[in-house]
C-alpha positions in Angstrom: 14.8 16.8 10.0 17.7 14.6 10.4 15.8 11.4 10.7 13.6 11.9 7.8 16.0 10.1 5.8 16.2 7.3 8.0 12.4 6.7 7.7 13.0 6.8 3.7 15.5 4.2 3.9 13.8 2.3 6.3 10.8 1.9 4.3 12.5 1.6 0.8 15.0 -0.6 1.7 15.2 -2.2 5.6 14.6 -1.1 9.3 18.0 -1.8 10.1 19.5 0.3 7.1 17.7 3.3 8.5 18.3 2.7 12.0 21.8 2.6 11.3 21.8 5.5 8.9 19.5 7.5 11.3 21.7 6.9 14.4 24.6 7.7 13.0 23.7 11.2 11.5 21.8 12.4 14.2 24.1 11.2 17.0 26.7 13.7 15.0 24.9 16.2 13.9 23.1 16.8 17.9 26.7 16.2 19.2 28.2 19.3 17.0 24.8 21.4 17.6 24.7 20.7 21.0 28.5 22.4 21.4 27.7 25.7 20.8 24.4 25.2 24.0 26.7 23.2 26.2 24.5 20.3 25.8 26.2 18.0 23.4 25.4 14.4 25.1 21.1 15.9 25.4 21.2 16.9 21.8 22.6 13.7 20.4 20.6 11.7 22.5 17.2 13.5 21.4 18.6 13.1 17.9 19.4 9.2 17.7 16.7 8.0 20.5 13.9 10.1 18.3 15.4 8.8 14.7 15.8 5.3 15.7 12.0 4.8 17.7 10.8 6.4 15.0 12.3 3.9 12.4 11.8 1.1 14.3 8.1 1.5 14.1 7.8 2.3 10.9 8.4 -1.5 9.7 5.8 -1.6 6.7 5.0 1.9 5.6 1.9 0.9 3.4 -0.4 3.6 4.9 -0.2 7.8 5.6 -0.6 6.5 8.9 2.4 4.5 9.4 4.2 7.3 9.2 2.3 9.8 11.3 2.4 6.9 14.0 6.2 6.7 13.3 6.3 10.7 14.2 4.5 9.9 17.0 6.5 7.3 18.5 9.9 9.4 17.9 8.2 12.4 19.5 7.4 9.6 22.5 11.2 8.9 22.7 12.7 12.6 22.6 9.5 13.7 25.1 11.0 10.8 27.5 14.9 11.5 26.6 13.7 15.7 27.5 12.4 14.6 30.7 15.1 12.0 31.7 18.0 15.0 31.0 15.7 17.7 32.6 14.6 15.7 36.0 18.2 16.1 37.5 18.5 19.5 39.1 14.5 20.3 37.6 14.0 24.4 39.0 10.9 26.1 37.7 12.9 28.6 35.7 13.6 25.4 33.7 10.2 25.0 32.9 9.8 27.8 29.8 13.4 25.8 28.3 11.4 22.6 28.6 8.3 23.4 27.4 10.1 24.8 23.5 11.8 21.5 23.8 8.9 19.7 24.2 6.8 21.8 21.6 9.8 21.6 19.1 10.1 18.3 19.2 6.4 17.4 18.7 6.8 19.8 15.2 9.8 18.6 14.2 8.6 15.0 14.0 5.4 15.7 12.3 7.4 17.9 9.8 9.9 14.6 9.3 7.7 12.1 8.8 5.4 14.7 6.5 9.1 14.9 4.4 10.0 11.2 4.9 6.6 10.5 3.3 6.7 13.0 0.0 10.6 11.8 -0.3 9.5 8.5 -0.7 6.3 9.6 -3.1 9.1 11.6 -5.4 11.4 9.0 -5.5 9.1 6.3 -6.1 7.6 8.5 -9.2 10.9 9.7 -10.5 13.1 6.1 -10.0 9.9 4.2 -11.1 10.3 2.5 -7.5 7.5 0.5 -6.4 6.7 2.6 -3.1 3.6 2.0 -0.9 1.5 4.6 -2.1 2.2 3.9 -5.7 0.8 0.5 -4.9 -2.2 1.7 -3.1 -2.7 3.9 -6.3 -2.5 0.5 -8.2 -4.8 -1.4 -5.8 -7.3 0.7 -5.9 -10.8 -0.9 -7.7 -11.0 2.6 -9.6 -8.0 1.8 -11.0 -9.2 2.6 -15.1 -7.2 -0.5 -15.9 -8.7 -2.8 -13.5 -12.5 -1.1 -14.3 -11.3 -2.0 -18.0 -10.7 -5.5 -16.8 -14.4 -5.9 -14.6 -16.3 -4.9 -17.7 -14.1 -6.9 -20.4 -13.0 -9.9 -18.6 -15.7 -10.3 -14.7 -14.3 -13.7 -14.6 -10.5 -12.6 -14.9 -11.4 -9.9 -12.6 -12.7 -11.9 -10.0 -10.1 -14.5 -10.0 -7.5 -11.8 -9.8 -9.5 -10.6 -6.5 -9.1 -14.2 -5.3 -6.0 -14.7 -6.2 -4.5 -11.9 -4.9 -6.5 -12.4 -1.4 -4.7 -15.7 -1.2 -1.1 -14.7 -2.0 -1.5 -11.5 0.4 -2.2 -14.0 3.4 0.5 -16.1 2.2 3.0 -13.1 1.8 2.2 -11.8 5.1 2.5 -14.8 6.8 5.9 -15.5 6.2 6.8 -11.8 6.1 7.0 -10.7 2.5 5.5 -7.4 1.2 2.1 -8.2 1.6 0.9 -4.9 -0.6 3.2 -5.9 -3.5 2.0 -9.4 -3.7 -1.6 -8.1 -3.8 -0.9 -6.0 -6.5 0.8 -8.5 -8.6 -1.7 -11.0 -8.3 -4.6 -8.4 -9.3 -2.5 -7.7 -12.3 -1.2 -10.9 -13.2 -3.5 -12.0 -16.0 -3.5 -8.7 -17.6 -2.2 -10.2 -20.6 -4.8 -12.5 -21.5 
């Protein structure tokens, strides 16, 4: 799906860069696809609106649910575009075509969100990027290093938990990456 790249870029870099990439790619491709179907503006608007709304809704991609939510927001935006373009001059014979567009938009939005999540995971693994999925794995209490710290140095472990709570709260207040801050605080005394 076209705006899979914009979700991935927004998750790694920033929302505005994902919006720019997604809007440009979606509008261009939507216009090209729509030419063959005599609806270039509708398809350009469909792809661009869905991509922009989904990308803006992803803000922090700390959980899998964030990607699902972005896919749903993208679908709702595309549903609005479909309704807007077909409300004018609506005929009962168009109902099957509209239903097909809606089902296609829903499936494509969920697939786009899943692909963005998979690409983010793979890019994090291949390029050693601190993705949210990787950070969540590191923050689990069942992580071998955290379990070892708990058994060998329980005071340091509990100190790290307190520092992580304070640091995460502070990072969240100033708009920093709270999850990355939390994980960094967990492991800040690991060399002792």
